[in-house]
Each structure stands twice: as structure tokens, then as C-alpha cells.
C-alpha positions as CSV (number, residue, x, y, z in Angstrom):
1,M,12.8,47.3,42.4
2,D,9.8,45.1,41.5
3,C,10.9,42.3,39.2
4,G,7.5,40.7,39.2
5,S,6.5,37.3,40.3
6,F,8.0,34.1,38.9
7,S,5.6,31.7,37.1
8,W,6.5,28.4,35.5
9,S,3.4,28.8,33.2
10,D,5.0,32.0,31.8
11,V,8.3,30.1,31.1
12,S,6.3,27.3,29.5
13,S,4.4,29.7,27.3
14,N,7.6,31.5,26.2
15,C,9.2,28.2,25.4
16,D,6.2,27.2,23.3
17,K,6.5,30.4,21.4
18,I,10.2,29.9,20.8
19,Q,9.6,26.3,19.7
20,N,6.9,27.4,17.2
21,I,9.4,29.7,15.4
22,M,12.5,27.4,15.8
23,I,14.6,27.4,12.7
24,R,15.0,23.8,11.5
25,F,17.8,22.8,9.2
26,D,17.0,19.1,9.2
27,I,13.5,19.4,7.7
28,S,11.9,21.7,5.2
29,N,8.7,23.7,4.8
30,S,8.3,22.0,1.4
31,L,7.7,18.4,0.3
32,I,9.3,16.8,-2.7
33,H,8.1,14.0,-5.0
34,L,11.0,12.5,-7.0
35,T,10.6,10.3,-10.0
36,R,12.7,7.1,-10.4
37,D,13.6,4.6,-13.1
38,K,10.8,2.0,-13.4
39,N,9.7,-0.6,-15.9
40,G,12.3,0.3,-18.5
41,Y,11.5,4.0,-18.3
42,T,14.0,6.5,-16.9
43,S,13.1,9.0,-14.1
44,E,13.2,11.7,-16.8
45,N,10.7,9.8,-19.0
46,I,8.3,9.5,-16.1
47,F,8.8,13.2,-15.2
48,D,8.0,14.1,-18.8
49,K,4.8,12.1,-18.7
50,I,3.6,13.6,-15.4
51,V,4.2,17.1,-16.6
52,H,2.4,16.4,-19.8
53,E,-0.6,14.9,-18.0
54,R,-0.4,17.5,-15.2
55,K,-1.1,15.0,-12.5
56,L,0.6,12.6,-10.1
57,I,-1.0,9.1,-9.9
58,G,-1.4,7.2,-6.6
59,S,0.1,3.8,-6.4
60,K,-0.3,0.8,-4.1
61,E,3.4,-0.3,-4.6
62,N,5.2,-0.8,-1.3
63,I,2.2,0.4,0.6
64,R,1.1,-2.2,3.2
65,G,-2.7,-2.6,3.0
66,K,-2.6,-1.7,-0.7
67,F,-3.9,1.8,-0.3
68,N,-3.5,4.2,-3.2
69,C,-0.9,6.8,-2.1
70,I,1.3,9.5,-3.5
71,C,4.6,9.8,-1.7
72,F,6.8,12.8,-0.8
73,S,10.0,13.5,1.1
74,E,10.4,16.1,3.8
75,T,14.2,16.3,3.1
76,P,15.3,19.9,2.4
77,I,15.8,20.6,-1.3
78,N,19.5,21.4,-0.7
79,A,20.1,18.0,0.7
80,I,18.1,16.1,-1.9
81,G,21.3,14.8,-3.4
82,Q,21.6,12.5,-0.4
83,I,18.4,10.7,-1.5
84,I,19.5,10.5,-5.1
85,A,22.8,9.0,-3.9
86,Q,20.9,6.2,-2.2
87,N,20.4,4.6,-5.7
88,D,20.2,0.8,-5.8
89,N,18.6,-1.7,-8.1
90,K,15.2,-1.3,-6.5
91,F,14.8,2.4,-5.9
92,H,16.7,4.5,-8.4
93,Y,15.6,8.1,-7.8
94,G,16.7,10.6,-10.5
95,A,17.3,14.3,-10.5
96,F,13.8,15.1,-11.5
97,G,10.7,15.8,-9.4
98,F,8.1,18.2,-8.0
99,L,8.4,20.6,-5.1
100,F,5.3,21.6,-3.1
101,R,4.7,23.9,-0.1
102,K,4.1,21.6,2.9
103,N,1.0,23.5,4.0
104,F,-0.6,23.1,0.5
105,L,-0.2,19.3,0.7
106,F,-1.2,19.2,4.4
107,E,-4.5,20.8,3.5
108,K,-5.0,18.2,0.8
109,G,-4.6,15.5,3.5
110,A,-0.9,14.6,3.2
111,R,0.7,13.4,6.5
112,P,4.1,12.0,7.7
113,V,4.3,8.3,7.9
114,Y,4.8,6.1,11.0
115,Y,8.1,4.3,11.1
116,Q,7.4,1.2,13.2
117,P,7.8,-2.6,13.2
118,D,5.3,-4.5,11.0
119,S,3.9,-6.0,14.1
120,D,2.5,-2.6,15.0
121,F,0.6,-2.3,11.8
122,K,-2.5,-4.1,13.2
123,L,-2.6,-1.6,16.1
124,L,-3.3,1.3,13.9
125,P,-6.9,2.4,13.2
126,E,-8.0,1.5,9.6
127,E,-7.9,5.2,8.6
128,L,-4.3,5.5,9.6
129,K,-2.8,2.2,8.2
130,Y,-1.8,3.8,4.9
131,R,0.9,5.7,6.9
132,H,2.7,2.6,8.1
133,V,6.3,2.0,7.0
134,N,8.3,-0.9,8.3
135,F,11.2,-0.1,10.6
136,E,13.5,-2.5,12.4
137,I,16.6,-1.4,14.3
138,E,19.7,-2.3,12.3
139,K,17.6,-4.3,9.8
140,V,15.1,-2.2,7.9
141,D,15.5,1.6,7.9
142,W,13.8,3.9,5.5
143,T,13.8,6.9,7.8
144,W,16.3,8.7,5.6
145,E,13.4,9.3,3.1
146,R,11.4,11.4,5.7
147,E,8.3,10.3,3.9
148,W,4.9,11.9,3.8
149,R,1.9,10.3,2.1
150,L,-1.2,11.6,0.5
151,K,-3.9,8.9,0.3
152,S,-5.4,9.6,-3.1
153,D,-5.8,8.2,-6.6
154,E,-4.3,11.4,-8.1
155,L,-3.1,14.9,-7.5
156,I,-3.8,17.5,-10.2
157,L,-0.8,19.7,-10.8
158,D,-1.5,23.4,-10.8
159,P,1.6,25.3,-12.1
160,Q,1.0,27.9,-9.5
161,S,1.3,25.4,-6.6
162,V,4.3,23.3,-7.8
163,T,7.9,23.9,-8.8
164,L,9.5,21.5,-11.3
165,I,12.9,20.1,-10.2
166,V,15.4,19.3,-12.9
167,Q,19.1,18.4,-12.7
168,D,20.7,21.5,-14.3
169,R,20.1,24.8,-16.0
170,C,20.5,23.3,-19.4
171,K,17.5,21.1,-18.7
172,I,15.5,24.2,-17.6
173,E,16.1,25.8,-21.0
174,E,15.2,22.5,-22.7
175,Y,12.0,22.1,-20.8
176,K,11.0,25.8,-21.3
177,E,11.3,25.3,-25.1
178,K,9.4,22.0,-25.0
179,L,6.6,23.2,-22.7
180,N,6.3,26.5,-24.6
181,S,5.9,24.5,-27.8
182,E,3.2,22.3,-26.2
183,N,1.4,25.2,-24.6
184,T,1.4,27.2,-27.8
185,S,-2.0,27.0,-29.6
186,I,-1.8,28.6,-33.0
187,S,-5.3,28.4,-34.4
188,M,-6.7,30.2,-37.4
189,V,-9.8,32.2,-36.6
190,L,-11.6,34.1,-39.2
191,D,-9.3,37.0,-39.7
192,G,-6.3,36.2,-37.5
193,I,-4.4,34.0,-35.2
194,M,-5.2,33.3,-31.5
195,P,-2.5,34.7,-29.1
196,T,-0.2,32.1,-27.6
197,R,-0.1,31.2,-23.9
198,K,3.0,32.1,-21.9
199,L,5.0,29.4,-20.0
200,E,3.3,28.7,-16.7
201,W,5.7,26.4,-14.9
202,H,8.4,27.4,-12.4
203,F,11.7,25.5,-12.2
204,I,14.6,24.8,-9.9
205,A,17.9,23.3,-10.9
206,L,19.7,21.0,-8.5
207,E,23.1,22.1,-9.7
208,D,22.4,25.6,-8.3
209,L,22.0,24.1,-4.8
210,C,25.5,22.5,-4.7
């Protein structure tokens, strides 16, 4: 019986194919932007403002080199509670945010950050410095955020490309009513009333993932 010849290149090729379809439970095919308490406003206040304006605004805060960036987490949505549980006086993430497909943001230019000592910052090319995040063994560790960054002044929110994250189903109903009210345009025109727009946004409640 001819079993064929053995080839390491065939083994390598097959391993590559398996790796490409490997199921990963520690990362997600989505990216999440959570809002947090800031400057006297709650995470929900800031979430409301973003939804109303339909855009995320880039910030230089905590970005070495002062590049305008929009930050995301690669943490799976069903584990996002772990990030929310990391609350402290400086970073108080709330149960509100925005969920995007990773490939959508990748095409926009979003990339994972580099966790490395500050001393390595100067080794990066100028065009990659915005991806630097300080990391020091047993001293400074933000790797739990699994951060991605989009170097941009803003990201326009298309309801077809983003899912709104809220804490529970009651909030979904609350926001549906609020957004329907905002989206409804009742204008008198000659002999009638213009038809109203239907709700465009999609939602996910964190309580349903527990």
C-alpha cells in the first residue's frame, strides 16, 4: 500500500491552516469601546452624548506622544465584566459602550498596542509610537485591557456597523423610547405629515451574558 511520501512542508502547511481557524476563547472577533466616569459626568452621561452626536472623539489622554487616539478592548463581550470590575479612582468604566466588528475597525486603521517598557518608546518608528503602552513586570500592567487604538480625531458611528452596549434590558427599552423620540421627525407638509423614521440602532444587554 502506497501511503505517499512524508513532507515537513505538508505538515507545516496543515498546521498553518489549523491555526488560521483555531477557536480562541481568550480574544474576540469584536472590539469594544467602554465609557467611563469623567469630569463629573457618569459613564452613562458620556454614552448618551456619544450616541446623540453619533461619533467617538479621539483623545490624547494617557497616550504617550500626545497622539489623538480612540481606544478599544479586545476582551470578549461575555468577559467584559472583568474590565468593569477593575474600577478605581482613575479609571471607572461603566456598563455602557460600543461594540464593533474587528475587521471593520482594522480596515479603518485600528491596531493592537505594544505593551513594553517606556524605555522602548524611542525605539519605535514615529508612525507606530501611538501604539505604545507602558509595561513593567510586577509594577505596571495594563495588559488586562487588551487594548487596540485607532489614531484618529473622530470615528463616525454608523448604526449598521456598531452595537450599543447597555447594562440591562430595562435600559434597552429606555433607550429605544428615547432614540425613537429623537429620530422621529414630525413635520407639517402641505397636506400631510412626513412619515417617521424607524429605530436604527442595535443593542446588547450585559445582564444577558451573565
